[in-house]
N, C-alpha and C positions, 0 to 999 in steps of 0.2 A: 504494499499499499504506500503511495506517494503522500507525503505531507507538504503542503505548500509552506514555505518558510515564513511567509508574511501572516500566516495565521498564528504563529507562535509569539508570545510575549518576548521583548528583547532581551531580558535575563534569561529566559529559557533557552532561547536560540544560542546566546553566548556561551552557556554551559553546555549545551549540546555540541557545539562547535569545539569548544576546548576540550571536551572529552574525547572527541574523534581525533583530534590533532596530537594529542599526548597518548594515545594507545600504542602498545607495542607493535613495532612493525610500521608504524606510519611516518617515523621521521627518517629512517634510513641513513642514519649518521648526520643529518641535517641539524646544524647548530643555529638555525635561524631562531630568533626570540619568538616566544609564545605569542605575543601580541601580533606579529606579523604573519605568522601561520593561521592564525585566527582571521585576520583581515583577509588574507588571500581566499580562505574557505568561504568567508562572507561574501566576498565579491563574487566568487563562482556561482554562489546560490542566487545573488542578485542578477546576474547576467544570464542565467538560465543554463549555465555549464555544469552545474551539479545540482543535485536533488537529495531531499531527505526521504530516506525509506525506513518504514516502520515494518517490523515482521511481528504480526500478533501472536504467532505460536511462541516465539521466544521472548516477546516483549521488549525487543531491542530496536534502537534506532540507529541509523548509520547514514553517513554521507556517501554518495557515489556521484561519479561523473556521469553526466547524462548519457554519454556515449557508451557506457557499460551497462546501462539498464536496459533489461529485456523490452523489446519494442511493444510487446502486448501490455506492459505496465504503463507506457507512455501513452498508448492508445485509450486507456481507461481514465485519463485525467480529466 
């Protein structure tokens, strides 16, 4: 299920992005400051390059690049 980022409160969105950019395996040795990584992810959401995906079964949210999202998920937006 895709969640429009604009429906989330600002603090909730920021915490979601921070959680995502600090997860194991997301930095790949990148020493970019947290604020910069958060702003890059936020920019990708605003530009429509990334989306928020919620998986009801696991109750997990994640950010994905739009190009990596199955087409049928995007068609149901």
